[in-house]
C-alpha positions as CSV (number, residue, x, y, z in Angstrom):
1,M,135.8,130.9,115.2
2,S,138.2,133.5,116.0
3,I,136.9,137.4,115.3
4,R,138.6,139.8,116.9
5,T,137.4,143.7,117.2
6,N,137.9,147.2,118.4
7,Q,136.3,148.0,121.9
8,N,135.0,150.5,123.5
9,W,135.0,153.0,126.2
10,R,132.5,150.1,128.2
11,G,134.6,147.3,127.7
12,N,132.4,145.9,125.4
13,A,133.5,144.7,121.6
14,L,132.4,147.1,118.7
15,P,131.6,145.2,115.4
16,R,134.8,146.3,113.6
17,L,137.4,143.9,113.0
18,Q,140.8,144.5,113.7
19,D,143.5,146.3,111.1
20,E,139.8,147.4,109.2
21,G,140.1,150.2,107.3
22,P,140.6,153.6,109.3
23,D,137.7,155.4,107.3
24,V,135.2,152.2,108.4
25,F,134.9,153.6,111.9
26,P,133.3,151.0,113.8
27,G,129.6,150.6,114.0
28,S,128.5,151.4,110.3
29,P,127.6,149.8,108.4
30,L,130.2,148.7,106.7
31,A,130.8,147.6,109.6
32,V,129.3,145.2,110.2
33,I,129.3,143.5,106.4
34,G,132.5,142.8,107.0
35,L,132.3,141.2,110.0
36,W,129.8,138.8,109.1
37,V,132.0,138.3,105.4
38,F,134.9,137.5,107.9
39,A,132.8,135.0,110.0
40,L,131.3,133.7,106.9
41,R,134.5,132.6,105.5
42,E,135.7,131.5,108.6
43,R,132.1,129.3,108.0
44,F,133.5,127.7,104.7
45,K,137.2,127.2,105.6
46,H,138.4,123.4,104.9
47,N,137.9,121.9,108.1
48,V,138.7,118.3,108.4
49,A,136.4,117.7,110.9
50,Y,133.0,118.9,109.2
51,P,133.9,119.2,105.6
52,L,131.6,121.2,102.8
53,P,131.6,120.8,99.5
54,W,133.0,124.3,99.4
55,M,135.9,126.3,100.8
56,W,136.5,129.6,100.9
57,E,140.6,130.0,100.0
58,H,142.6,133.8,98.8
59,E,143.2,131.6,95.9
60,L,140.3,130.9,93.6
61,R,142.0,129.7,91.0
62,P,140.2,126.2,91.1
63,D,142.3,122.7,91.7
64,E,142.3,120.3,88.5
65,Q,140.6,118.1,91.2
66,E,138.1,120.1,92.4
67,D,134.2,118.2,92.3
68,S,132.2,119.0,95.1
69,H,131.9,116.8,97.5
70,P,132.8,116.9,101.3
71,D,135.5,113.2,100.9
72,G,136.8,114.5,97.8
73,H,138.3,117.8,96.9
74,P,135.7,120.9,97.8
75,R,135.1,123.5,95.2
76,K,136.3,127.4,95.9
77,I,134.4,129.4,96.8
78,H,134.0,133.0,96.6
79,I,132.6,135.4,99.7
80,E,132.9,138.6,99.4
81,S,131.2,142.4,100.4
82,A,128.8,144.0,97.8
83,Y,131.0,147.0,97.5
84,N,133.7,145.1,95.7
85,T,133.2,145.9,92.2
86,E,136.3,144.2,90.4
87,K,134.9,142.6,87.2
88,P,136.6,139.7,87.2
89,V,135.7,138.7,91.2
90,R,132.4,139.2,89.7
91,N,132.6,136.4,87.6
92,Y,133.5,133.4,90.2
93,R,131.2,131.5,91.1
94,P,129.4,130.1,93.4
95,Y,129.7,133.1,95.5
96,I,128.3,134.3,98.7
97,V,127.9,138.1,99.0
98,V,127.0,140.2,102.0
99,G,125.5,143.4,101.6
100,K,122.5,145.5,102.2
101,G,120.5,144.5,99.2
102,G,119.7,148.3,98.5
103,G,117.8,148.2,101.8
104,S,117.9,151.7,104.3
105,T,119.7,151.7,107.5
106,T,117.6,153.4,110.0
107,A,117.6,155.3,113.5
108,D,115.4,154.0,116.6
109,K,115.5,156.3,119.5
110,V,115.3,155.2,122.7
111,S,114.4,158.9,124.7
112,V,113.1,162.1,123.5
113,N,115.5,163.6,120.9
114,N,118.2,160.9,121.7
115,F,119.5,162.9,124.6
116,V,121.0,160.9,127.5
117,G,122.8,163.8,129.3
118,R,124.5,166.6,130.2
119,N,128.0,168.2,131.3
120,Q,126.9,170.8,133.4
121,Y,130.5,172.1,133.2
122,T,131.5,171.5,129.8
123,G,127.9,172.2,128.4
124,K,128.6,169.0,126.4
125,K,125.4,166.7,125.6
126,A,125.3,162.7,124.8
127,Y,123.2,161.0,123.0
128,H,122.6,157.5,121.9
129,C,120.0,155.6,119.7
130,Y,120.1,151.8,118.0
131,A,120.5,151.7,114.7
132,T,118.9,149.3,112.1
133,M,120.1,147.7,108.8
134,P,119.4,144.9,106.7
135,M,121.5,142.3,105.7
136,L,121.0,140.5,102.5
137,L,123.6,137.9,102.1
138,E,122.6,136.6,98.3
139,C,124.6,132.5,97.6
140,G,124.9,132.1,93.9
141,A,125.9,129.2,91.7
142,E,125.9,127.4,88.2
143,S,123.3,124.9,89.7
144,S,119.8,126.0,91.8
145,G,120.7,122.4,94.3
146,A,124.2,123.8,94.8
147,S,122.9,127.3,95.4
148,S,119.9,126.0,97.2
149,T,122.6,124.0,99.4
150,I,125.2,126.9,99.6
151,G,122.1,129.1,100.7
152,D,121.3,126.5,103.5
153,T,124.3,126.4,105.3
154,V,124.1,130.2,105.4
155,F,120.9,129.7,106.5
156,D,121.8,127.7,109.9
157,F,125.4,129.2,110.2
158,V,123.6,132.9,111.2
159,L,120.6,131.2,113.3
160,A,123.6,129.0,115.1
161,T,125.2,132.2,116.0
162,R,123.3,135.3,115.9
163,E,123.4,134.9,120.1
164,I,127.3,135.1,120.1
165,F,127.0,137.5,117.3
166,R,125.2,140.1,119.9
167,T,126.7,139.6,122.7
168,D,130.1,139.2,121.9
169,F,130.7,141.8,118.4
170,G,128.3,145.0,120.4
171,L,126.0,144.2,118.5
172,H,121.9,145.3,119.9
173,E,119.8,142.7,118.0
174,I,119.9,140.4,115.1
175,T,116.9,138.7,113.6
176,S,115.3,135.3,112.2
177,P,117.4,134.7,109.2
178,V,114.7,134.4,106.4
179,M,115.8,132.3,103.2
180,S,114.0,132.8,100.1
181,D,113.5,130.4,96.8
182,T,116.1,129.6,95.2
183,I,115.6,131.1,91.5
184,P,117.7,132.2,88.2
185,K,119.5,135.7,88.6
186,E,117.4,138.3,86.7
187,D,120.3,139.8,84.4
188,D,121.9,136.1,84.3
189,K,119.6,132.9,83.9
190,E,122.9,131.2,84.3
191,I,123.0,131.0,88.1
192,W,120.5,130.1,90.5
193,I,121.0,132.6,93.8
194,T,119.3,132.0,96.8
195,N,118.9,134.6,99.4
196,V,119.7,134.9,103.2
197,Q,118.0,138.6,104.9
198,F,118.1,139.1,108.5
199,Q,117.8,142.6,110.3
200,V,120.9,143.2,112.6
201,Q,120.5,146.8,115.4
202,Y,123.4,147.6,116.8
203,D,125.1,150.5,119.4
204,K,125.3,154.1,117.8
205,R,126.2,157.3,120.7
206,W,127.3,160.6,119.8
207,A,127.6,163.6,121.8
208,T,127.7,167.7,120.8
209,E,129.8,170.8,122.1
210,P,128.1,174.0,122.9
211,I,128.7,176.2,119.4
212,A,128.9,180.1,120.9
213,P,132.6,180.1,121.3
214,V,133.2,178.5,117.3
215,L,130.7,181.1,116.4
216,R,132.6,184.2,118.2
217,E,136.0,181.9,116.6
218,I,134.0,182.7,112.2
219,G,132.7,186.3,114.0
220,L,135.7,188.2,114.0
221,A,137.8,185.9,111.1
222,I,134.1,187.5,109.2
223,R,135.0,190.9,110.8
224,G,138.9,190.9,109.8
225,R,138.2,191.1,106.0
226,Q,137.8,194.4,104.8
227,N,135.2,194.0,102.3
228,V,133.0,191.0,104.8
229,S,130.4,191.5,101.4
230,Q,132.6,190.3,99.0
231,T,134.4,187.8,101.1
232,F,130.7,185.8,101.4
233,V,130.5,186.1,97.1
234,D,134.1,184.9,97.0
235,I,133.2,182.3,98.9
236,A,130.1,180.8,97.2
237,L,131.9,181.6,93.9
238,R,135.2,179.5,94.9
239,D,137.2,182.5,94.1
240,G,138.6,183.6,97.1
241,D,141.5,183.0,99.5
242,D,141.1,180.3,101.6
């Protein structure tokens, strides 16, 4: 499996795919989700040496000879981010949807107030923490057996590769995966789902600059107005010029 990532100033790969959208910055939850989507697609690509009953391809249109058998014609599987809301894509099955499962991302302190250093000449301050986010890989299929088998394959993949992801892609920690029982989907009883869950912890760093020069510029701009009070009113009402 070959995955390219951008690199940070320390030379370590950050959890973000090369050529990913500019709004998805390295180390963000969307970047981490995108990394797992890419990895799972690679895992489910057709491999003659290690065939699976399912195969990922960009084209989801089923082949006439699909029989979901490793020695025959594997059935196509859809693997996508939970943030893809296109209905035609959502209606396809079997599928693996990668997301956070409604969970929250937290910032875990490694020092007092996350402070790690200060440049005495510029006044810039550096901060660091570890962000922890939940991962939910929902494996859905039309039968309980297929859903369970897909979930088991995903479970083993996460368990077997988490050390590679941790060391090669800037992830600080990946917990052991937990696989749920296979149950009917709440909003569609014709679909069976098996959830694979774990947590990902990754590096977050940022810096601040002294605000005094910025405040001075703001003060000069305000004092340049003829009517300061009216300026504040105009801004509040969005009725003034920029």
